[in-house]
N, C-alpha and C positions, 0 to 999 in steps of 0.2 A: 779745590774752592768748595766752601760749604754750600749745602742745598739751601735754596730759597723756599724754607718751609712754609712762610707765609703765604706764598703763591701756591705751593703745592697742596696745600690743605684748603684752598679756596672752594673745594667741592664743586667744581665745574660739572655740568650735566653728563659729560663724556668721560670723566676720570676712570670710573669702575666698569667702563665697558669692555665687551669683547667684539671684535670686528670679523666678519665672514666675507671673504672676497668671492664674488661670482663672476665667471667668466661666461656670459650668457650664450654664447654660440655653442658651447659645449656643456651646458648644465642639464637642460631638460627640453625636448622637443614636444609641443602639443599638437601641432598641426600636420605632422606627418610628412615634412619637407626634408628631414634629416639634419635641421639646424635648430639649435636651442632657441627659445624664445621667452618673453616676458611671461607668457601664459604658464610656462614651465616653472618659473620662479614663483609665480603666484600658487601653482599647484603645491610646490614644495615648502611653503611657508611653516606648515605645521611641523615638517621635518626640522626645520631651522630653528623654530621655537622650542621643540622638544631637546634639540642639541644644546640650547642654552645660550646661543648667541644674541647680540643686542643690535648691532650696526651691520647693515648689508652694504657692502660697497659693490656696486654694479659697474662692471668694466664697460667701455663705451658701447652704447646701443643707439647712437644718433645716426641720421642718414649719412651713408659713407659708401664709396665704391670698394672698401675693403682691400686696398693695397697693402695696408698694414694692420689688418683685422680691426678696423673701426677706429684707430688711432688717427685716421686720415678723415676729418669730419667735413662733410660738404653742407651740412645744415644743422647747426646747433639747436634748433628749435624744433627738430622733427625726429621722432623715433624711426628707425629704418624699417621699412615694411617687412623685412626678413625677421625682425623681432616681434612685430606688432604694431601698435598705435599709441598715440599720445594718451587716449582714453585708457589703455591698458597700464601705461605707466601710473596714471592717476589712481587707477584701482590698485596697482601694487602699493603705492605710497599709503593708501588708506587702509588696505587690509594688513600691511605690516605694522601700522599704528595700533590697530585693534589688538595685535598680538604682542604689543609692548616693544616693538623693534623699529628702528629709524633706518632711513635710506640715504646713502651718500652716492653721488655720481662722480664719474671721472671728468676732471677739467683739463681739457687738452687744448692749452691756448698759446703754446709756443709756435705751433704751426697749424695750418688747416688743410683741407684737401685741395689739389689743383682743379678740382670740379666745384669749388665753392665759388658762389656768385662774386665775391669780392676779388678772387684771383682771375676769373673769366673777364671781369671788367678792367682789371689791371693789365691782362693782355691785349685788351681792345684799346686801351688809352693809358699807356705807362706813365704820362705826365699828369694824368687825371687824379681825382680824389683817391680811388682804390689803388692806384700804382704806388701811392705813398704809403699803403697798409703793408707793403712788402719791401724787401731789400733788392732793388733793381739797380744795376750798374752797367755802363758801357763797357764792353769787351768784345775783341775780335774772335773770329771762329775758334782759333787755337789758343786763345788767351784765357787765363784764369785770374780774376781779381785778387784772390788769395790761394795759398797752398793747403787750405784746411781739408782734412779727410772726413767724410761723412761717418756718422755712427754705423752705417750700413755698408760702408765701403765706397771707394771712388771720391771724386771731388765733390765739394758742396755746392758748385755753380753749375747750372744747366742753362741752355738757350731758351730765352723766354719765347714761348709759342707765338709765331706770327711776327716777331720783331728781330729781324736780323741785326747783329751787333749789340745786343742786350742780353744779359744773363741775371739770373735771380737766385738767391739764396736758399739752400734746403740742408739743414744739418741731419736730417734723416733722409728718407727716401725722396727721389726727385719729384714725386707726386704729393709731397708734404712741404709746401713753401713756407718759409719762416715768416712769421708775423712781425711787423715792426712796431715794437712796443714804445719806440721814441715818439710815436705819433699819438698825441692826446686823443684824437678822434676814435682811432682804433681801440684805445684803452676805454673809452665811455661805451663803445658798442659791447665790449667784452663784458664789462661791468653790468650793463643793462640786460645782457643774457643771463648772467649768473643770478640777478635778483629774480628774473622771470622764473627760474627753476626753484629758487628758495620760495618764492610766493605759492608755488604749486605744493609745497611741503617737503620738499628735499631739505634735508638737515644739515647738509654740508658737501664738501669735495674732497676726493682724493685728487691731488694736484699734480700732473704729469710733467716731468722734465723741466721744472720751473725755472732752475738756474740758467737755462739757455735763453730765456726771454730778453738778457741784457748782453749785447755784443761788445767787445772791447774796441773802442775807437782811438785812433783811425784804425779801420780795417786794414790788416798788414799780413805779410808772411812771417812764419816762425821757422825755427830750425827743424828741417824734417827728421822724422823718427824711424823711417823706412827707406828702402831703396826707391820707393815710387815717387820720392821727393815731397810727400805730404806730411802733415802733422795731426795727431788725434785731437778731437774736439776737447777732450779733457784737459789738454794743455791750453788751449785757446780760452776756455771758459774760465781757467785759472787765472788768466790775466784780466779778468773782468772786475771792474768796480762800479758802483753806483746802482746796484740793482734795488737798493733799499727804496729809492725814489717810486718805483713802480709798486713794490709790495706794501709800502705803507699806505699809499693811496688805495689799493684793493681792500685792505684792512679796515681803513677809515670809512670808504665807501660802501663797502658791502658787508664784510664779515662781521665786524663789530655790531652794527645794527641788527643782524638777524641772529646773533650769538650762534654762529655756524661753526660746526666742527670741521677742522681741516687737517689733513695729514699730507705732508708735501714729500714728493719724491726728490730728494736733494742728494746729488752725487759729488763728491770731492769737496764738501764744505771744509772751510778753515775752522779751527777750533774757536778762534777769536770772533767768528761770525755766529756762533750758537745763540748768544743772548739776543741776537737781532732776529734770529730765525724761529725761536720758540721760547716760551717761558712767559714771564709777567708781560713784558712789553714786545713779545715776539710777533712775527707776522702771522705764524700758523700755531694751531693748538698742539700739533705733533709732527714728528718726522719719522720717516722710515730710517733705520740704519742699515746700510747696504755693505758694511764691512765684510759680514759673512759671505755676501753674494759675490764679492769680487776675489776671494781667496784663490789664490794659484793664478789669476790672470796675467797675461803677458802681452807687452805692446806689440809683438810680433803677430798676434792673432790666436784664435782657438787651438790651432795645430801645435802652439807651443805652451798651451796652458797645462798647469799641473793639477792633478785630483786634489781636492781639499781633504784634511785630516780632521779627525776629531779633536786633537790637540790644538790645531790651528783655530778651529771653531771656538773652543774655550778661551783661548787668549784674545781673540776678536770680541767675544762677549764681555769679557772683563774690561777691555779698553773703551768699549762703547758705553758700558755702564758708567765708568769713570768720566767720560767726556760729556755725556748727555744729562746725568742725573742732577747736577747742580741747577739746572735750568727748568726741568720740568718732565714731561712724559714722552719718551720716543715711543714708536709703535714697533713691536718686536715680531719679526717673521721668520719662518724656516722656509717657506715656499711663496711663489707668487707666479703670475702668469708669464713672467719673464726669465724663469729659472727651472732648472731640472728638478726632479723630485728629491726629497731631502735625503731619503735612504740611500739612493744610488749615489748621492754627492758625497756624504759624510761617513758612510759606514763601511765602504769597501775596503779600506786598508785594514780595519780591525776584523772584519770578516774573513779576509784572506789569512790573517794571523791565526784565527781560530780553525778554519778549515784545512790549513796547512798543517796543524798538529793533530787533527782529528778526523776521523772518516765519519761524515754525517750523512744521513739519508735526505732525500729531498724533503720531506716533511720537517725534518729537524733544522734544515737550513731556513725553510719558510718560518718556523717558530723562532728562530734566532734573530731573522729579520724583523719580524713583528716586535721583538722584545727591544731591538735597537731603535725601532721607529717610536715606541713608547718612551724609551730613554730620551731621545732627542726632544719629544713633546715636553717632558718634564723640564728639561734644562732651559727652553726658551720661555715656556708658559709662566713661570713663576718669577722671572727677571722683573726688575722694576720698569714699569711702563704698560702699554696696552697690548695684549695679544692679538695677533690677526691670523686667522685660519684660512688657508687656501682651499677652495673646493677639492674634495678629493683627499686632502691630507689627512682629514679625520678617519678615513678608512684605509690609509696607507698606500694609496695609489703610487705606481712605479713608473719608471721611464719606458718609453715606447720602443720596441726592437724596430730598426730601421734597416731595410733590406734594399731599397732602390733609391736612386737619386730622385726619381719621379715622385716619391712619398714626401719630400722635403716641401713644407709650406712656408715656414718662417723665411722672411725676406732676409733677416740677419744671417741666418744659417746658410742661405744660398749665396751670400758674400763670403762667408768664412770657408765654404766649401772651395769656392774659387781661389781664396787666399792660400789655402793648404796646397791646392794643385800647383799654384805658381811657386810655392816653396819646395816643390820636388816631391811630394807625397804621391802615392798612387791614388787611383779613384777608390779602392777599398779602404786604404788609410784615411783618406779625406772623409768618407763616409763614416768611418769609425769615429772620427773627431766630432762630426755633427751629431752623431748618436749621443755622445756624452754631454753635450752642452746646448743642444738646440732648445728653443723656446717651445717647439712643438711637443716636447715632453710633458709639459704641464697643460697643454690645451687639448689633449685627447678627451673624448666625451665622458662625462661622468658614468661610473660603473654602479648602477643602482641594482642590478639583479643578475643572475646567471643565465637568463634567457637570451634568445637571438636579439641582438642589437642592445644589449645590457640594460635594458629598461629605459635607455635614452631616447630611442626612436624606433618606430615602426617602419622606417625607410631606411635607405642607405646613408649612414652619416656622412657629413661633410668631411670628416676626417676619421681615418681608421681607429677603431676601438682596440685598445691594448688586449691582446688574445688572453691575458691573465684575469680577465673579468670573471671567468668562471670560478677562479678562486678567491678574487678580492672584489667584493661587492657590498654595497649597503644592506641589502636584504639578509644575506647570511650573517652579517655581523651584529645586526640589530637584536637577534635573540641570543647572541653568544657573550655572555658575561666577561669572557675573557679576551674579547676582540679589541682591536685598535679603537674602534668607534666607541665601545663601552668605555674603554679607558679615557678617552677625550672627555666623555660626559662626566666621569668620575673628577676629572681635573677642573673642569668648569664649575661643577657642583662645590668643590673644595674652595675655589677662589671666590665663589659667591656667598659661602657659608658665613652668616653673621659673626661667627666667633672669629673668623680669620680674615674677613673682607678688608678691614682697614689695613691690617699688616701686609697684606699682598698688594694692595693699592697705594698705600702711603708709607709703608715701612721702609727703613733704611736697607740698602744693599751693601753686603760685606763679603768679598771673596774669602774662602777658607782654604788652607792647605795649598797655596798657589804653587809651591815648589814640587808637589806631588805630580809627577808625569802622566800617570795613569787615572787621574782623578779630576773632576770638575766639582767644585762644591762652594756653596755660598749660604750666607745667612740673611733672612728676612727678618728685621726686628722692629716691633711696633707694640701693639698691645699684645701680640704673642710674640714667642721667640721661635722661629722655624728655621730648620736646617736641611738643606738640599744637597744630596750626595749622589754621584753617579759614577760608576765605572766605565771609563771610555776607552778601555783597552780589551784585549781578547785573552786576558788571564785574570785569575782570582786577585782581588786587591783587599788588603786589611787597612782599616781606618781607625786610628785612636780618636775617640770622641768623648765629649762630656757625658758621662752616663745619664746625666738628668734628661738628654734628649731621647726619651724612651717612649713617646707615644707615637705610633706609625700612623700617619695620616694618608699615605699613599705609597704603593709598592708596586712595581711592574712585573714582580715575580711572585710566587708563592711562598718563597722562603725569606725569613730575616733572620741571619744567624749572628749571634753575639758570642764573641769568644772571650771569656773572662769578663774583667771589670772595664768596661768602656771601649771594646774593640769590635768593629762592625766588619764582617767578612762579606765582601760584595762579589757576586758573580759577574761574569763578563756581561756588559750592557745593563747591569741592574741598576736602578734608580729608585731612591726612596726619599720621602718627605717626612721629616721628623719634627715633633713639637717638644719643646722643653718643658718638663713639668718640675714645679717648685713644690717641695713638699712642706 
């Protein structure tokens, strides 16, 4: 399908922006309690401005019991005291605007916390007003209304507190009851809350788990996919139709009047639904593409998951660009708060290929890993769409070594650990599985310097700091022109350069050399003609190119080797951005 260029070139205020995701609990602590806070975000606004980002996505900082690290909200209108106050949020909004940055908040409305007033009232009177805000069904002690498996493991139905013979639905944790979007009164309450934050100066929302708000009726069993007799929620949601009723109402009542920017977490979307979800008439400004995030996943669980490869990553990027580009702007990510760090995810196979053939010192391995992280950055950053950087990604933070079961915080990792044990893995093997794929990997405290506490806090942090903070930290990289941080600044500067901005934002995307197994390459064509090349293997690759692509705009190594007329010789993990020069 051809691109809808008339829509793509409308010049929405968010088209050329760069997003930076902040997980506030791990970003910066300013009150000495070991937990990041809004004061820490405010303190680091100059750093974020210097980096060059435009939109700050703040992960949930509402009042919460933190069963799922803030994605279980007990009061949508209050900032949790652990993060600060509502007044500090307003200060953050004001000071970000003064620096030319906008703030978006997480919108978590598939479910709330079991401590929310609505759910407490539903438990008190299941037949009353608030009982209708949830999915509550009659069921015996050993009876389940459906055989759906929670995203965190186990059944989606739990006994309604204080009400024998009744159970409520929660597709995530049992303390995250699902909200009943079929109820118009609930929807009005949610829309009022959204308007309240937009009136405060929030410019939009990252919308969490939105496809789950519509359930397939009648609620029924599906064919089980494991020996536990249950079925994954992805299968259930895949049977759902009619969500457009809710999303069009949200768009009409809230998003359009405020010209709000929205980026939706949509998993398992059908290609025929994309025009409804994004673009000219779409419900959202943008969507995340999670194809890369799901590489190697297995229905059996993490223990059966395969490590992702760079070649898989390339193929998924091409597929996503083909699917999304006709309709508008997807949001491109390498990392987020729900994923391991990108270097650990995507570079391991090629790193083993290199180290298996060569004897490298510890410093050489570190330099190779840094080059690989820069290569990954180039590959995703210049795709068509909106780049999103997750905190710590810009300094190349890595996965956290996991030594004890007691160090696991992630509720999904705890469920997967149990799944691995039930599948016959030893405790050591199950811990190794969690080490690779746990969400804790991206939630360790930000590494600001090499002092005790990594500059994150003067107190013991709420989560262990990765011991490699003495080698990987913002302070050391700030003054190093060859660091990962300096490279991100160069990428951002290039994307914003007036000579190339329109090409990177609005230009077409065309894969190049798709059959070359060791290469990821694409062109961005508009006012300029730009070629992105990257060697995704552990060996030298020679690439024949049009010799007019001779201006080097960006290079993650010191060398740029041309062999003869129009052949580029790329080192392992080398990535270059070239401009075509017409004489």
